[in-house]
C-alpha positions in Angstrom: 39.2 11.6 50.8 39.7 9.7 47.6 36.1 9.9 46.3 35.7 13.7 46.5 39.2 14.0 44.8 38.0 11.7 42.0 34.8 13.8 41.6 36.9 17.0 41.4 39.1 15.5 38.8 36.1 14.4 36.7 34.6 17.9 37.0 37.8 19.5 35.9 38.1 17.1 32.9 34.5 17.8 31.8 35.1 21.6 32.1 38.2 21.3 29.9 36.3 19.3 27.3 33.4 21.9 27.3 35.9 24.8 27.2 37.6 23.3 24.1 34.2 22.7 22.4 33.1 26.3 23.1 36.2 27.7 21.4 35.6 25.8 18.2 35.2 29.0 16.2 37.4 31.2 18.5 40.6 29.4 19.3 42.9 30.9 21.9 46.6 31.4 21.6 48.8 29.5 24.2 45.8 27.2 24.9 44.7 25.7 21.5 47.7 26.8 19.5 51.2 28.3 20.0 53.2 30.9 18.2 56.7 29.7 17.4 59.6 31.6 19.0 60.8 32.6 15.6 58.9 32.3 12.3 60.4 29.7 9.9 60.6 29.8 6.1 57.9 27.9 4.1 58.2 26.0 0.9 54.8 27.0 -0.6 55.3 30.6 -1.8 52.0 32.6 -1.8 50.0 29.7 -0.4 49.8 28.7 3.3 52.0 25.8 4.3 50.4 23.2 6.5 53.2 21.0 7.7 52.8 17.8 9.6 55.6 16.5 11.8 55.2 12.8 12.1 57.1 9.6 13.1 56.2 6.3 11.5 56.5 4.6 14.9 53.8 6.8 16.5 50.4 5.2 16.8 48.8 8.7 17.1 50.3 9.7 13.8 48.9 6.5 12.3 45.4 7.3 13.6 45.6 10.8 12.2 46.4 9.7 8.7 42.8 9.0 7.6 41.7 12.3 9.2 44.4 14.2 7.2 43.5 12.4 4.0 39.8 13.4 4.5 40.9 17.0 5.3 43.0 17.1 2.1 39.8 16.7 0.0 38.1 19.7 1.7 41.1 21.8 2.8 41.2 25.6 2.1 42.2 26.3 -1.5 45.1 28.5 -0.3 46.6 25.7 1.9 49.3 23.3 0.8 49.9 20.1 2.8 53.6 19.1 3.5 55.0 16.2 5.4 58.1 16.3 7.4 59.3 13.2 9.4 60.3 14.5 12.8 63.6 13.5 14.5 63.0 14.2 18.2 65.2 11.2 19.2 68.2 9.7 17.4 66.3 6.4 17.0 63.7 8.3 14.8 66.3 9.1 12.1 66.0 5.6 10.5 62.3 6.1 9.7 62.9 9.7 8.6 65.5 8.4 6.1 63.1 5.8 4.8 60.5 8.5 4.1 63.0 10.8 2.4 64.1 7.9 0.2 60.4 7.2 -0.7 60.2 10.9 -1.6 63.4 11.0 -3.6 62.3 8.0 -5.6 58.9 9.7 -6.2 57.1 6.9 -4.3 56.0 8.7 -1.1 52.3 9.0 -2.1 52.3 5.2 -2.9 54.4 3.8 0.0 53.7 6.3 2.8 50.4 4.7 3.9 51.6 1.2 3.2 54.6 1.6 5.4 52.4 2.9 8.2 50.2 -0.1 7.8 53.2 -2.4 7.8 54.3 -1.1 11.2 50.9 -0.7 12.9 48.4 -2.9 11.2 50.7 -5.8 10.6 52.8 -5.1 13.7 56.0 -5.5 11.8 58.5 -3.4 13.7 61.0 -2.3 11.0 64.1 -0.7 12.6 66.9 -1.8 10.3 67.8 -1.9 6.6 67.7 -5.7 6.6 64.2 -5.7 8.2 63.1 -3.3 5.5 64.0 -5.6 2.5 60.8 -7.8 2.6 58.6 -4.7 2.6 60.4 -3.3 -0.4 60.2 -6.6 -2.4 56.5 -7.0 -1.5 55.9 -3.5 -3.0 58.0 -4.0 -6.1 60.9 -1.8 -5.1 64.4 -3.1 -5.9 66.3 -3.1 -2.6 69.7 -2.2 -4.3 68.1 0.9 -6.0 66.4 1.9 -2.8 69.5 1.7 -0.6 71.6 3.6 -3.2 69.2 6.4 -2.7 68.9 5.8 1.0 72.7 6.4 1.4 72.8 9.3 -1.0 74.0 12.8 -0.2 70.6 14.2 -1.0 68.9 12.1 1.6 71.6 12.8 4.1 70.9 16.5 3.6 67.2 16.1 4.2 67.8 14.1 7.4 70.0 16.9 8.7 67.4 19.5 7.8 64.7 17.5 9.5 66.8 17.3 12.7 67.3 21.1 12.6 63.7 21.9 11.9 62.3 19.6 14.5 64.2 21.8 17.0 63.2 25.1 15.4 59.6 24.1 15.5 59.9 23.5 19.3 58.0 20.3 18.9 57.8 18.1 22.0 55.9 15.2 20.4 54.1 14.0 17.3 51.8 14.5 15.4 52.3 18.2 15.4 51.0 20.6 12.8 52.9 23.8 11.8 50.9 26.4 9.9 52.7 28.9 7.7 55.9 28.4 9.7 54.4 30.5 12.5 51.9 28.4 14.5 52.1 25.0 16.2 49.1 22.9 17.2 48.5 19.3 18.3 45.5 17.0 18.7 45.9 17.4 22.5 45.8 21.2 22.3 42.9 21.1 19.9 40.8 18.5 21.8 41.0 15.6 19.4 42.1 14.6 15.9 39.0 15.9 14.1 39.2 19.2 16.0 42.8 19.5 15.1 42.0 19.9 11.5 39.3 22.5 12.3 42.0 24.3 14.2 44.3 24.1 11.2 41.7 25.7 9.0 41.3 28.5 11.6 45.1 29.0 11.6 45.3 28.9 7.8 42.7 31.8 7.7 44.6 33.7 10.4 47.9 33.3 8.7 46.5 34.4 5.3 45.2 37.6 6.9 48.6 38.3 8.5 50.5 37.9 5.2 51.8 41.2 3.8 
């Protein structure tokens, strides 16, 4: 009985892959992307917001980084990329606070990829402030200055906002892309990391058409 079952599973998997590929130019709601229960405000005005929910500890987010960087060089002109560290568990709040501190110190573009590398390439699991100090020193960031910002009201506010939005976006995992505060998509729903960015382009065009 086991062999026919395995063949059936393989056939279903192949059908799913082919179905995803066949919809490359015609994505389907509730299969490839999902409409949020309630639209959320965006930060990008007349342009279409493409927001990435990520967690520094997530290996899939790390693998998506070069794909996103490549996409940013060819993205639709009316799209603006925004990062938001997700807080789907209490333990994720530390990494979210680290990112918001990078951002507040105008170092996010410099340190974002380096911090990802520190965790995943160098296998340095940074989970506490003390464990963060060698990374900061190696990258020329004074720890005292960093932690003053880390503990600031402004960063506190951003962490609380991230917790709120992680819930409002109805995300169940990361990486998750939110387009124009209306549509949610993942690499799983799209059929892979590269296909995710094709789907994002589709949703950018769709959202632009739906704008008043």
